[in-house]
C-alpha positions as CSV (number, residue, x, y, z in Angstrom):
1,X,-10.7,23.0,14.9
2,X,-7.2,22.1,16.1
3,X,-8.4,18.6,17.2
4,X,-9.9,18.0,13.7
5,X,-6.6,18.8,12.1
6,X,-4.8,16.4,14.4
7,X,-7.2,13.6,13.6
8,X,-6.8,14.3,9.9
9,X,-3.1,14.0,10.5
10,X,-3.7,10.6,12.1
11,X,-5.1,9.5,8.7
12,X,-1.7,10.3,7.1
13,X,-3.5,11.3,3.8
14,X,-0.4,12.7,2.0
15,X,1.3,9.3,2.4
16,X,-1.1,7.5,0.2
17,X,-3.6,9.8,-1.6
18,X,-1.5,9.9,-4.8
19,X,-0.8,6.2,-5.0
20,X,-3.0,3.7,-3.2
21,X,-6.3,5.3,-4.3
22,X,-5.3,4.7,-8.0
23,X,-6.0,0.9,-7.7
24,X,-9.7,0.8,-6.8
25,X,-10.4,3.8,-9.2
26,X,-8.5,2.0,-12.0
27,X,-10.6,-1.1,-11.3
28,X,-13.9,0.9,-11.6
29,X,-12.7,2.7,-14.7
30,X,-11.8,-0.6,-16.4
31,X,-15.5,-1.6,-16.2
32,X,-17.5,1.6,-16.4
33,X,-15.1,4.3,-17.8
34,X,-16.0,7.8,-16.8
35,X,-19.1,7.7,-14.6
36,X,-20.4,8.6,-11.2
37,X,-19.3,5.2,-9.9
38,X,-15.7,6.5,-9.9
39,X,-16.8,9.1,-7.3
40,X,-18.5,6.4,-5.2
41,X,-15.5,4.1,-5.3
42,X,-13.1,6.9,-4.6
43,X,-15.1,7.9,-1.5
44,X,-15.3,4.3,-0.3
45,X,-11.6,3.7,-0.6
46,X,-10.6,7.0,0.8
47,X,-12.2,5.9,4.0
48,X,-10.9,2.3,3.7
49,X,-7.2,3.3,3.2
50,X,-7.4,6.0,5.8
51,X,-8.7,3.4,8.2
52,X,-5.7,1.2,7.4
53,X,-3.3,4.0,8.4
54,X,-5.2,5.0,11.5
55,X,-5.3,1.4,12.8
56,X,-1.7,0.9,12.0
57,X,-0.8,4.0,14.1
58,X,-3.0,2.7,16.9
59,X,-1.0,-0.5,17.2
60,X,2.4,1.0,16.5
61,X,2.4,3.6,19.3
62,X,5.5,2.2,21.1
63,X,7.4,1.6,17.9
64,X,6.7,5.0,16.5
65,X,7.9,6.6,19.7
66,X,11.3,5.1,19.1
67,X,11.3,5.9,15.4
68,X,13.2,9.2,15.2
69,X,12.1,10.1,11.7
70,X,8.4,9.5,12.3
71,X,8.6,11.2,15.7
72,X,10.2,14.2,14.0
73,X,7.4,14.4,11.4
74,X,4.7,13.6,14.0
75,X,3.1,11.0,11.7
76,X,1.5,9.4,14.7
77,X,-0.3,12.0,16.9
78,X,-1.4,9.2,19.2
79,X,2.3,8.3,20.0
80,X,2.9,12.0,20.9
81,X,-0.3,12.0,23.2
82,X,-2.0,14.7,21.1
83,X,-5.1,12.5,20.8
84,X,-6.6,9.7,22.9
85,X,-7.0,6.0,22.2
86,X,-10.8,6.4,22.6
87,X,-10.9,9.1,19.9
88,X,-8.8,7.0,17.6
89,X,-11.1,4.0,18.0
90,X,-14.1,6.2,17.3
91,X,-12.4,7.6,14.1
92,X,-11.6,4.0,13.1
93,X,-15.3,3.0,13.6
94,X,-16.5,5.9,11.4
95,X,-14.0,5.0,8.7
96,X,-15.2,1.4,8.6
97,X,-19.0,2.1,8.8
98,X,-19.1,4.7,5.9
99,X,-17.5,2.4,3.2
100,X,-19.4,-0.6,4.5
101,X,-22.8,1.1,4.3
102,X,-22.1,2.8,0.9
103,X,-20.7,-0.4,-0.7
104,X,-23.6,-2.4,0.5
105,X,-25.9,-0.2,-1.6
106,X,-23.9,-0.9,-4.7
107,X,-23.6,-4.7,-5.0
108,X,-23.0,-7.7,-2.8
109,X,-19.8,-8.8,-4.4
110,X,-18.2,-5.4,-4.2
111,X,-19.4,-5.1,-0.6
112,X,-17.7,-8.4,0.2
113,X,-14.4,-7.4,-1.3
114,X,-14.6,-4.0,0.5
115,X,-15.0,-5.9,3.8
116,X,-12.1,-8.2,2.8
117,X,-9.9,-5.1,2.4
118,X,-10.9,-3.8,5.8
119,X,-10.3,-7.2,7.4
120,X,-6.8,-7.5,5.8
121,X,-5.9,-4.0,6.9
122,X,-7.0,-4.9,10.5
123,X,-5.1,-8.2,10.7
124,X,-2.0,-6.6,9.2
125,X,-1.6,-4.3,12.3
126,X,-3.7,-5.7,15.1
127,X,-2.3,-8.0,17.8
128,X,-2.1,-10.9,18.3
129,X,-2.2,-11.7,14.6
130,X,-0.2,-8.7,13.4
131,X,0.7,-9.9,9.9
132,X,3.2,-7.1,9.5
133,X,5.6,-8.8,11.9
134,X,5.5,-12.2,10.0
135,X,8.3,-13.1,7.7
136,X,7.5,-12.6,4.0
137,X,3.7,-12.6,4.8
138,X,4.0,-8.9,5.6
139,X,4.9,-8.2,2.0
140,X,2.3,-10.5,0.4
141,X,-0.6,-9.2,2.5
142,X,0.5,-5.6,1.9
143,X,0.3,-6.3,-1.8
144,X,-3.2,-7.8,-1.9
145,X,-4.8,-5.4,0.7
146,X,-3.6,-2.2,-1.1
147,X,-3.4,-3.5,-4.7
148,X,-5.3,-6.6,-5.7
149,X,-8.3,-6.5,-3.5
150,X,-9.0,-2.8,-4.0
151,X,-8.7,-3.1,-7.7
152,X,-11.2,-6.0,-7.8
153,X,-13.4,-4.2,-5.4
154,X,-13.5,-1.1,-7.6
155,X,-14.2,-3.3,-10.7
156,X,-17.1,-5.1,-9.0
157,X,-18.6,-2.1,-7.2
158,X,-18.9,-0.5,-10.6
159,X,-20.9,-3.5,-11.8
160,X,-18.4,-6.1,-13.0
161,X,-19.8,-9.1,-11.3
162,X,-20.0,-11.6,-14.2
163,X,-17.5,-14.4,-13.6
164,X,-16.2,-14.4,-17.2
165,X,-15.6,-10.7,-17.1
166,X,-13.3,-11.1,-14.1
167,X,-10.5,-13.0,-15.9
168,X,-8.7,-9.9,-17.1
169,X,-9.3,-7.9,-13.9
170,X,-7.8,-10.8,-11.8
171,X,-4.7,-10.8,-14.0
172,X,-4.3,-7.0,-13.6
173,X,-5.1,-7.3,-9.9
174,X,-2.1,-9.6,-9.6
175,X,0.1,-7.0,-11.2
176,X,-1.4,-4.4,-8.8
177,X,-0.5,-6.7,-5.9
178,X,3.1,-7.1,-7.0
179,X,3.5,-3.3,-7.4
180,X,2.2,-2.8,-3.8
181,X,4.5,-5.6,-2.6
182,X,7.4,-3.5,-4.1
183,X,6.1,-0.5,-2.3
184,X,6.5,-2.2,1.1
185,X,9.9,-3.6,0.2
186,X,11.1,-0.1,-0.8
187,X,9.6,1.3,2.5
188,X,11.4,-1.4,4.5
189,X,14.7,-0.7,2.7
190,X,14.3,3.0,3.3
191,X,13.5,2.5,7.1
192,X,16.0,-0.3,7.6
193,X,18.2,1.5,10.1
194,X,15.2,2.7,12.2
195,X,13.4,-0.6,12.0
196,X,16.4,-2.4,13.5
197,X,15.4,-0.9,16.9
198,X,12.2,-2.8,17.4
199,X,10.5,-4.0,14.2
200,X,10.4,-7.4,12.6
201,X,10.0,-6.6,8.9
202,X,11.2,-9.0,6.2
203,X,14.0,-6.7,5.1
204,X,15.2,-6.4,8.8
205,X,15.4,-10.2,8.8
206,X,17.1,-10.7,5.5
207,X,19.3,-7.6,5.5
208,X,19.2,-4.5,3.3
209,X,21.3,-5.9,0.5
210,X,19.0,-8.9,0.1
211,X,16.1,-6.5,0.3
212,X,17.3,-4.9,-2.9
213,X,17.6,-8.4,-4.5
214,X,14.0,-9.2,-3.4
215,X,12.8,-5.9,-5.0
216,X,14.6,-6.8,-8.3
217,X,12.9,-10.3,-8.1
218,X,9.5,-8.7,-7.6
219,X,10.0,-6.4,-10.7
220,X,11.1,-9.5,-12.7
221,X,8.0,-11.4,-11.7
222,X,5.8,-8.5,-12.5
223,X,7.2,-8.3,-16.1
224,X,6.7,-12.1,-16.6
225,X,3.1,-11.8,-15.4
226,X,2.6,-8.9,-17.7
227,X,3.9,-10.8,-20.7
228,X,1.5,-13.7,-20.0
229,X,-1.4,-11.3,-19.5
230,X,-0.6,-9.4,-22.7
231,X,-0.3,-12.5,-24.8
232,X,-3.3,-14.3,-23.4
233,X,-5.7,-11.4,-23.4
234,X,-4.1,-9.6,-26.4
235,X,-4.2,-6.2,-24.7
236,X,-3.5,-3.1,-26.8
237,X,0.1,-1.9,-27.2
238,X,-0.8,1.5,-25.6
239,X,-2.0,-0.3,-22.4
240,X,0.9,-2.7,-22.5
241,X,3.4,0.2,-22.7
242,X,1.7,2.1,-19.9
243,X,1.8,-0.9,-17.6
244,X,5.4,-1.8,-18.4
245,X,6.4,1.8,-17.8
246,X,4.7,1.7,-14.4
247,X,6.3,-1.6,-13.5
248,X,9.8,-0.4,-14.3
249,X,9.7,3.3,-13.5
250,X,7.9,3.1,-10.2
251,X,10.6,1.2,-8.3
252,X,13.3,3.3,-9.9
253,X,11.6,6.6,-9.0
254,X,10.7,5.5,-5.5
255,X,14.2,4.3,-4.7
256,X,16.0,7.2,-6.2
257,X,16.8,8.7,-2.8
258,X,18.2,5.5,-1.4
259,X,20.3,4.9,-4.6
260,X,21.7,8.4,-4.5
261,X,22.5,8.0,-0.8
262,X,24.2,4.7,-1.4
263,X,26.3,6.2,-4.3
264,X,27.4,9.1,-2.1
265,X,28.3,6.7,0.7
266,X,30.4,4.5,-1.6
267,X,32.0,7.6,-3.1
268,X,32.9,8.9,0.3
269,X,34.4,5.5,1.3
270,X,36.4,5.4,-1.9
271,X,37.6,9.0,-1.2
272,X,38.7,8.0,2.3
273,X,40.4,5.0,1.0
274,X,42.4,7.0,-1.5
275,X,43.4,9.5,1.1
276,X,44.9,6.7,3.1
């Protein structure tokens, strides 16, 4: 029982269950509304996303051993030798086979997009390709593999395979990709000090201050894309307001800890300066 708990910890479910699963489910909901397909898509991408985090842990063993915050929370049981590499690879194989087999029974287009998500998640972490270490590409691939591709996969798995019906989903998938790009930028900003030790993230290369500027640029681009999408497809005001709230409030909410910490740091410096 203890080993099962450790392998579940390897999947890092609390890190993504409330966020990344929304995109494929939203894609399915856009096409079919409330139906059993939502359950199928949820099950498929529960495994797909879990695989992405497991394979990331597998290839990040040495980095995670040096990362004091991750080591403290034991987010990578493989790095702390609580499980084996063989067991991790077996878990990865199961997490790939289940969504591949289930999506294949739904439709070929959705099956292809599901495999595309799995491939992107693999290339993101696996050596020698390891896209997460490539300047700016790390942010782009993170956006499409967690946002755009899963949204389109959910839409097509639910039955939306007509080419004409894909125009609006592709536009929304672009917005999903930008939001997931923002998620990685925020993560890299938050882990900046730790990542300086041995990671090659985009924010490490450009600096934390420019990382904030990159985040602001991503938010601006998302709002521009939303305006074009809303005017071209004439989406309802309720959907428009919901999306614009997500695009603005998400980065603000996610970065609140860093903003507060920065304000406290500046206040402390100002206080020290005044004492002098």
